[in-house]
DOGUMI-359181 format. One record per residue (C-alpha): residue in one letter; x, y negated, z. Coordinates in steps of 0.02 Angstrom, whole numbers, padded with zeros to 5 digits, always signed. Example, Ala and Ser with C-alpha at 12.3 -4.5 7.8 and 13.67 -1.06 7.14 Angstrom:
a+00615+00225+00390 s+00684+00053+00357 
***
This chain:
m-00395+00884-02093 a-00280+00956-01961 q-00196+00800-01848 i-00003+00770-01883 l+00113+00766-01763 d+00166+00572-01757 i+00335+00586-01651 e+00358+00385-01691 q+00198+00346-01574 s+00255+00471-01441 v+00419+00374-01445 l+00347+00215-01438 l+00235+00267-01295 l+00382+00338-01164 e+00498+00185-01220 l+00635+00290-01313 e+00755+00247-01439 p+00802+00409-01550 p+00900+00501-01538 f+00843+00583-01376 d+00860+00750-01275 k+00740+00838-01160 r+00820+00758-01010 g+00785+00588-01091 v+00617+00633-01124 q+00587+00681-00905 l+00682+00519-00869 a+00558+00414-00965 r+00421+00516-00908 r+00462+00490-00732 r+00491+00308-00749 l+00318+00270-00840 a+00228+00373-00707 k+00302+00258-00539 l+00210+00121-00650 w+00050+00183-00713 h+00012+00312-00581 p-00170+00300-00525 d-00120+00279-00342 l-00040+00103-00399 a-00201+00040-00488 p-00293-00122-00420 p-00466-00109-00389 g-00583-00029-00540 r-00422+00007-00640 q-00377+00178-00591 f-00474+00256-00737 e-00353+00160-00847 h-00191+00199-00761 e-00248+00392-00742 r-00303+00390-00941 h-00128+00314-00983 l-00027+00429-00868 q-00123+00555-00972 a-00074+00523-01135 i+00132+00488-01056 n+00124+00666-01001 e+00057+00727-01185 a+00194+00627-01262 a+00310+00686-01180 d+00264+00866-01167 t+00265+00859-01358 l+00429+00778-01353 e+00509+00895-01248 r+00444+01049-01347 l+00507+00964-01520 a+00678+00940-01416 e+00695+01114-01364 d+00683+01179-01536 s+00791+01054-01624 r+00951+01085-01655 g+01075+01043-01528 g+00939+00989-01406 r+00925+00810-01496 v+00800+00733-01608 s+00874+00638-01728 r+00828+00461-01798 n+00806+00540-01966 a+00650+00658-01884 v+00582+00513-01791 k+00578+00427-01974 v+00488+00574-02076 s+00358+00637-01944 a+00326+00427-01947 a+00302+00431-02136 a+00202+00579-02142 a+00077+00522-01993 r+00080+00342-02133 r-00005+00448-02267 a-00117+00545-02149 r-00179+00367-02073 e-00190+00300-02245 e-00304+00433-02307 a-00416+00411-02140 g-00404+00227-02186 r-00475+00255-02364 r-00617+00354-02304 n-00657+00251-02165 y-00668+00103-02288 e-00785+00199-02409 a-00884+00245-02234 q-00892+00060-02199 e-00946+00021-02397 a-01096+00133-02374 a-01149+00060-02225 r-01119-00128-02294 a-01244-00080-02453 a-01352-00009-02321 a-01368-00150-02207 e-01388-00266-02384 d-01533-00149-02430 r-01596-00165-02247 s-01582-00357-02248 e-01687-00361-02406 h-01805-00273-02360 d-01818-00293-02165 p-01732-00469-02156 f-01783-00488-01960 g-01733-00322-01911 t-01575-00382-01801 r-01536-00570-01754 m-01347-00506-01695 p-01235-00542-01827 d-01055-00416-01812 h-00909-00525-01785 s-00735-00490-01713 v-00608-00615-01628 v-00416-00565-01638 h-00319-00625-01479 r-00132-00622-01492 y-00083-00689-01304 a-00155-00554-01159 r-00096-00518-00978 c-00077-00342-00895 l-00206-00342-00744 s-00123-00205-00647 y+00034-00299-00664 p+00002-00489-00683 e+00183-00515-00619 w+00245-00494-00796 g+00153-00648-00843 v+00065-00688-01005 g+00156-00580-01163 s+00115-00578-01341 v+00026-00423-01410 t+00143-00336-01541 g+00026-00191-01595 i-00121-00082-01569 y-00115+00086-01561 f-00219+00248-01541 t-00184+00423-01461 g-00279+00562-01498 d-00393+00639-01650 t-00455+00491-01747 q-00576+00615-01838 s-00694+00649-01661 t-00788+00507-01679 s-00975+00516-01663 s-01119+00458-01780 n-01158+00299-01681 g-00970+00239-01731 t-00893+00250-01546 g-00728+00353-01515 g-00720+00509-01449 d-00665+00565-01294 d-00483+00611-01353 v-00467+00447-01423 q-00352+00322-01301 q-00306+00152-01343 w-00153+00077-01294 a-00048-00094-01351 r+00136-00135-01359 i+00158-00301-01268 k+00317-00416-01281 f+00328-00486-01099 h+00480-00589-01026 i+00556-00432-00971 g+00534-00360-01122 v+00412-00215-01228 r+00294-00155-01121 t+00162-00006-01162 v-00011-00048-01084 p-00172+00038-01084 a-00290-00052-01180 g-00413-00069-01026 s-00281-00153-00910 l-00277-00315-01038 q-00365-00445-01003 f-00337-00548-01159 v-00293-00747-01122 d-00377-00898-01208 f-00279-01076-01137 s-00416-01175-01195 r-00508-01121-01030 p-00468-01105-00867 d-00472-00958-00777 a-00595-00933-00639 g-00523-00917-00470 a-00572-00760-00400 d-00488-00707-00566 r-00310-00794-00508 v-00344-00728-00329 q-00354-00531-00390 r-00185-00568-00518 f-00095-00644-00350 v-00159-00511-00232 t-00103-00364-00362 a+00075-00429-00401 a+00083-00475-00200 q+00032-00298-00152 h+00168-00236-00285 a+00305-00354-00211 m+00255-00286-00038 a+00289-00079-00100 e+00442-00135-00148 g+00498-00208+00011 s+00500-00376-00055 y+00411-00470+00091 a+00466-00641+00047 l+00413-00637-00156 a+00246-00554-00100 a+00207-00721+00024 q+00258-00822-00102 r+00120-00752-00224 l-00002-00772-00088 i+00017-00919-00045 y-00048-00959-00234 a-00194-00846-00211 r-00219-00945-00036 d-00236-01101-00132 a-00361-01033-00266 e-00465-00986-00118 p-00404-01072+00040 g-00559-00960+00120 n-00530-00781+00074 t-00493-00683+00225 a-00412-00532+00127 v-00295-00661+00069 l-00245-00705+00248 r-00237-00563+00321 l-00089-00511+00188 m+00001-00659+00194 t-00004-00650+00390 l+00065-00481+00356 a+00203-00524+00238 f+00297-00689+00323 w+00279-00556+00487 q+00374-00432+00399 g+00487-00564+00300 g+00542-00617+00496 n+00472-00786+00452 l+00395-00805+00607 p+00329-00996+00611 a+00234-00957+00431 a+00154-00798+00503 g+00085-00904+00655 r+00031-01043+00534 a-00058-00911+00444 v-00127-00792+00581 r-00205-00955+00654 d-00293-00987+00483 w-00350-00841+00472 a-00434-00828+00646 r-00509-00991+00620 h-00602-00906+00479 e-00631-00734+00589 c-00631-00798+00745 d-00754-00675+00814 r-00661-00520+00745 p-00497-00435+00861 a-00392-00418+00706 p-00324-00588+00680 h-00285-00604+00887 r-00211-00450+00894 y-00098-00483+00759 a-00069-00664+00851 a-00018-00593+01004 r+00103-00474+00913 i+00180-00638+00819 y+00194-00742+00966 e+00274-00603+01060 d+00429-00565+00934 m+00436-00748+00956 r+00453-00748+01129 a+00309-00869+01149 y+00232-00770+01280 d+00097-00894+01356 l+00018-00907+01190 a+00048-00691+01166 a-00053-00682+01332 e-00201-00803+01277 a-00203-00728+01123 a-00203-00559+01174 d-00355-00605+01296 r-00449-00666+01142 s-00411-00490+01049 a-00471-00404+01230 q-00628-00489+01258 r-00687-00474+01074 a-00638-00270+01084 p-00683-00235+01252 t-00663-00032+01227 d-00515-00019+01145 a-00395+00029+01300 g-00240-00030+01199 e-00290-00217+01208 w-00304-00207+01400 e-00141-00118+01397 r-00067-00263+01304 v-00145-00395+01405 g-00071-00312+01558 r+00112-00296+01475 l+00119-00496+01442 r+00052-00551+01620 l+00189-00441+01687 r+00300-00547+01589 l+00224-00706+01652 m+00220-00619+01821 d+00061-00633+01835 r+00048-00464+01957 e-00154-00480+01980 r-00218-00516+01815 a-00107-00381+01739 i-00159-00270+01884 e-00358-00291+01838 a-00318-00261+01645 l-00199-00133+01672 e-00336-00043+01776 r-00475-00091+01648 a-00351+00007+01529 r-00337+00161+01639 r-00536+00184+01666 l-00585+00173+01455 s-00429+00290+01408 p-00265+00312+01501 s-00096+00323+01420 v+00106+00359+01483 p+00160+00163+01458 g-00010+00088+01521 l+00013+00193+01686 l+00208+00151+01681 d+00160-00045+01683 l+00027-00015+01804 a+00154+00066+01930 l+00283-00056+01899 a+00144-00218+01949 y+00091-00126+02101 h+00263-00105+02124 l+00297-00293+02114 a+00146-00321+02197 g+00209-00206+02348 d+00078-00081+02345 l+00177+00081+02358 g+00024+00196+02345 g-00051+00124+02190 e+00123+00140+02117 v+00153+00324+02171 t-00040+00346+02121 a-00011+00291+01943 t+00166+00378+01933 e+00074+00553+01975 q-00063+00514+01855 a+00070+00470+01709 t+00147+00655+01767 v-00006+00747+01751 l-00068+00651+01595 s+00115+00701+01510 p+00220+00832+01585 e+00338+00845+01484 s+00388+00648+01499 a+00551+00610+01572 p+00506+00435+01604 a+00365+00493+01697 w+00459+00591+01806 s+00604+00484+01839 r+00481+00344+01890 h+00365+00458+02005 a+00526+00517+02098 h+00615+00339+02126 a+00414+00284+02209 l+00417+00430+02300 a+00595+00406+02356 r+00526+00254+02451 t+00406+00351+02529 d+00437+00493+02681 r+00396+00626+02542 i+00570+00689+02519 s+00542+00858+02462 d+00409+00782+02332 a+00530+00656+02287 i+00667+00796+02267 a+00541+00904+02155 a+00499+00765+02049 s+00694+00704+02034 e+00740+00896+01970 r+00600+00901+01856 a+00671+00735+01771 q+00847+00799+01784 e+00777+00958+01681 l+00686+00849+01552 a+00845+00733+01530 p+01006+00793+01580 g+01090+00638+01537 d+01014+00521+01649 l+01117+00474+01762 e+01027+00370+01887 v+00897+00511+01919 r+01052+00620+01958 a+01134+00481+02082 l+00951+00488+02163 l+00959+00673+02158 e+01108+00692+02260 r+01062+00553+02374 l+00900+00631+02428 r+00982+00796+02453 e+01095+00705+02593 a+00949+00608+02657 a+00839+00783+02690 p+00824+00842+02858 r+00914+01013+02892 v+00815+01162+02986 l+00875+01318+03043 p+00805+01481+02952 a+00672+01577+03017 a+00710+01715+03140 
***
């Protein structure tokens, strides 16, 4: 039997209200694609999101073609009702055939139980649940199931009773925010007689927090992660996300407490100490930030960025010797322009003019197009007797940054101080 086009199911799947036109279908497709894209699915639910999005796209394509062929480019409410009636008659016919098949199977089972009573010991039973939550969007809460629907060709059923590849099941659930269409694989039916496992609660709150962080609501994400932490206080993934949410949300004291809890459970990894150094630096607690940076560098001794952070924080504390030591180690591992300029500043504060000139010269070699590097190199050379080299460095810095008034003044002063000689005969 040919498949009957059911416009009503497509309209329900796209959450549309007739009458509608092609533009309305496109907007509904775009809105639902943002909700059920596979990249937004929690772990293990990507396939369900992909199947549901495929059903949404197929329904949208059908409705768009129907709207294009309709009078005035709009599908009326009456057309939807007529199509729904035809689809119901087709489903009634399919239900009658299914009932006859079930009666035949029941008769065969009775015959088998009479002649082979020990063939199977597992009774056939079904349990109907009314309340469920969506695992993909747990922040919607618990909703009541208003209907279960099947999308696809229901006649492509295999001999063992399982549906074909084209059959997709989805549900309409009424949440506090409204009615939503949800793929059946993303449903979790709720049994209020028993509490949820701690791991399930953690996964729900983490998924909801990730959605809030994707929307920029870091305060809401932190609140949801607090519930996840209460369910499993030692979950390091929750503590890491909580640290990030509090930090991005601007709640630095709470971020400091969260990162200390995280470091307590993963004291041997550099990541929590690295976060702690950045958070303490934003709090202007430079002594605590320097201690956290030291711990991070000790746990990642081959990371040049960690040693550069240690040197920068030690410079803020005017600890020149330890700053030079950390920045020299970073230069040996992997030199960078910011690290070399910090090293030049440390040598300048320590009174080592030669070390400062060497560091700035290496910065210009590492990045020949860096105007700050050439400017620092020109200022370092200006304090030596290499006036011609200082003029050349100042001209290069002026070429790269024409609006730098400080370099322009330095260049004028160097040209006035340059010795004047008679030209060769």
